[in-house]
C-alpha positions in Angstrom: 76.3 -13.2 173.4 76.1 -15.8 176.2 73.4 -18.5 175.9 71.7 -17.2 179.1 71.5 -13.7 177.8 70.1 -14.9 174.5 67.4 -16.9 176.3 66.4 -13.8 178.3 66.4 -11.6 175.2 64.2 -14.2 173.3 61.8 -14.4 176.3 61.5 -10.6 176.4 60.8 -10.5 172.6 58.1 -13.1 173.0 56.3 -11.2 175.8 54.8 -8.1 174.3 54.6 -4.8 176.2 51.1 -3.4 176.5 49.5 -0.2 177.5 48.4 -1.0 181.0 45.8 1.7 180.9 44.0 0.3 177.9 41.5 -2.2 179.4 40.8 -4.1 176.2 44.6 -4.5 175.5 45.1 -5.8 179.1 42.2 -8.2 178.9 43.4 -9.6 175.5 47.0 -10.0 176.7 45.9 -11.9 179.8 43.4 -14.0 177.7 46.3 -14.9 175.4 48.4 -15.9 178.4 45.6 -18.1 179.8 45.2 -19.7 176.3 48.9 -20.4 176.2 48.8 -22.1 179.6 46.0 -24.4 178.5 47.6 -25.3 175.2 51.3 -25.4 176.2 51.3 -26.6 179.8 48.4 -29.0 179.7 48.9 -29.9 176.0 45.2 -29.4 175.2 44.2 -29.1 171.6 42.4 -25.8 170.9 39.0 -26.1 169.1 38.0 -23.3 166.9 34.4 -24.3 166.2 32.9 -21.5 168.3 35.0 -18.9 166.5 34.2 -20.6 163.1 30.5 -20.0 163.8 31.1 -16.3 164.1 33.3 -16.2 161.0 30.6 -18.1 159.1 28.0 -15.5 160.0 30.3 -12.6 159.1 31.4 -14.3 155.9 27.7 -14.7 154.8 27.1 -11.0 155.6 30.1 -9.9 153.6 29.0 -12.1 150.7 25.5 -10.5 150.8 27.2 -7.0 150.8 29.5 -8.0 147.9 26.5 -9.3 145.9 24.6 -6.1 146.5 27.7 -4.1 145.3 28.1 -6.2 142.2 24.4 -6.2 141.4 24.3 -2.4 141.7 27.3 -2.1 139.4 25.7 -4.3 136.7 22.2 -2.8 137.0 22.5 0.8 138.2 20.2 2.1 141.0 16.7 2.4 139.7 16.8 -1.2 138.4 18.7 -2.6 141.4 16.4 -1.1 144.1 14.5 -4.4 145.1 17.8 -6.4 145.2 19.4 -3.7 147.3 16.5 -3.6 149.7 16.6 -7.4 150.1 20.4 -7.4 150.6 20.3 -4.6 153.2 17.5 -6.3 155.0 19.4 -9.6 155.0 22.6 -7.9 156.2 20.7 -6.3 159.1 19.2 -9.7 160.1 22.6 -11.3 159.9 24.1 -8.6 162.2 21.2 -9.3 164.7 22.0 -13.0 164.5 25.7 -12.3 165.1 24.8 -10.2 168.1 22.7 -13.0 169.6 25.4 -15.5 168.8 28.2 -13.6 170.6 25.9 -12.7 173.5 24.3 -16.1 174.2 26.5 -18.7 172.6 30.0 -17.3 173.0 29.4 -15.6 176.3 32.9 -14.2 176.5 34.6 -17.5 175.8 38.0 -16.9 174.3 39.4 -20.5 174.4 37.9 -23.9 173.9 40.3 -26.7 174.4 39.9 -30.5 174.1 41.6 -32.9 176.5 42.2 -36.2 174.8 41.3 -39.0 177.3 41.9 -42.1 175.1 38.3 -42.6 174.0 36.5 -41.0 171.1 34.8 -38.5 173.4 37.0 -35.6 174.7 36.7 -33.5 177.8 36.1 -29.8 176.9 37.7 -27.0 178.7 36.3 -23.5 178.2 38.0 -20.2 179.4 36.0 -17.0 179.5 36.8 -13.6 180.9 35.3 -10.2 181.6 36.8 -6.9 182.4 34.4 -3.9 183.0 35.3 -0.7 181.2 36.7 1.4 184.2 37.4 -1.5 186.5 40.6 -3.2 187.4 39.0 -6.6 188.3 39.7 -9.3 185.8 37.1 -12.1 186.0 38.3 -15.4 184.8 36.0 -18.4 184.5 37.3 -21.9 183.7 34.6 -24.5 182.8 34.9 -28.3 182.4 32.4 -30.2 180.3 32.6 -33.9 181.1 32.8 -36.1 178.0 30.8 -39.0 179.4 28.0 -37.2 181.4 28.0 -33.9 179.5 27.8 -32.3 182.9 29.3 -28.8 183.1 31.2 -27.5 186.1 32.9 -24.2 186.4 35.0 -22.2 188.8 36.1 -18.6 188.6 38.4 -16.0 190.1 38.3 -12.2 190.3 41.6 -10.5 190.8 43.0 -7.1 190.0 44.9 -6.9 186.7 47.9 -5.7 188.7 48.2 -9.3 189.8 48.9 -10.3 186.2 50.6 -7.2 184.7 53.8 -5.7 186.1 54.5 -2.0 186.4 56.2 -1.9 183.1 53.2 -3.2 181.2 54.3 -6.9 180.7 52.1 -9.9 181.5 53.7 -12.0 184.2 53.3 -15.6 182.8 54.1 -17.2 186.2 51.1 -15.4 187.9 48.7 -16.3 185.1 49.9 -19.9 185.1 49.5 -20.3 188.9 46.0 -18.9 188.7 44.9 -21.1 185.8 46.5 -24.1 187.5 44.6 -23.4 190.7 41.3 -23.2 188.9 42.2 -26.2 186.7 43.2 -28.4 189.7 40.0 -27.4 191.7 37.9 -28.6 188.8 39.8 -31.8 188.5 39.6 -32.5 192.2 35.8 -31.8 192.1 35.6 -34.3 189.2 37.4 -37.0 191.2 35.2 -36.6 194.3 32.0 -37.1 192.3 
């Protein structure tokens, strides 16, 4: 096999084919491509603190459920009733907290990246997206949080998923990269003018 053919085959294996009629699969594939542009092209370091918050809440909820299961095993139902009521109530409250966290804290953010600028403080880049259930418009928002002033600036674009997905169901990385670069550069130019 020639080296050029091998590179093409490796590239095809790396880009996964998706069902272009499945909205959540399309959104997730484009989100992954955007994340890859931020981490690979711009060499930003991805920060998982936002995701860790969600995992912590879920971990505590699973721990409460496991404790209820173990307690009920050790002390069968009539004895375990107060503990089960407490555990079920705690689990319900934790799920409410999780819903609030994902709605008001995460806000559709799928990537948080840190740009090292030499000092201890880092510039934060956040990428969030939204794709309505029966809509083809992919909304991408890129936000920049300045390390010195803590000022937040954001820009967004709204394009059809057909702009990013080809007819065969593959993400077109060049299209995603050009759109992310356009948003990225507009935020940087805004930053320099201020």
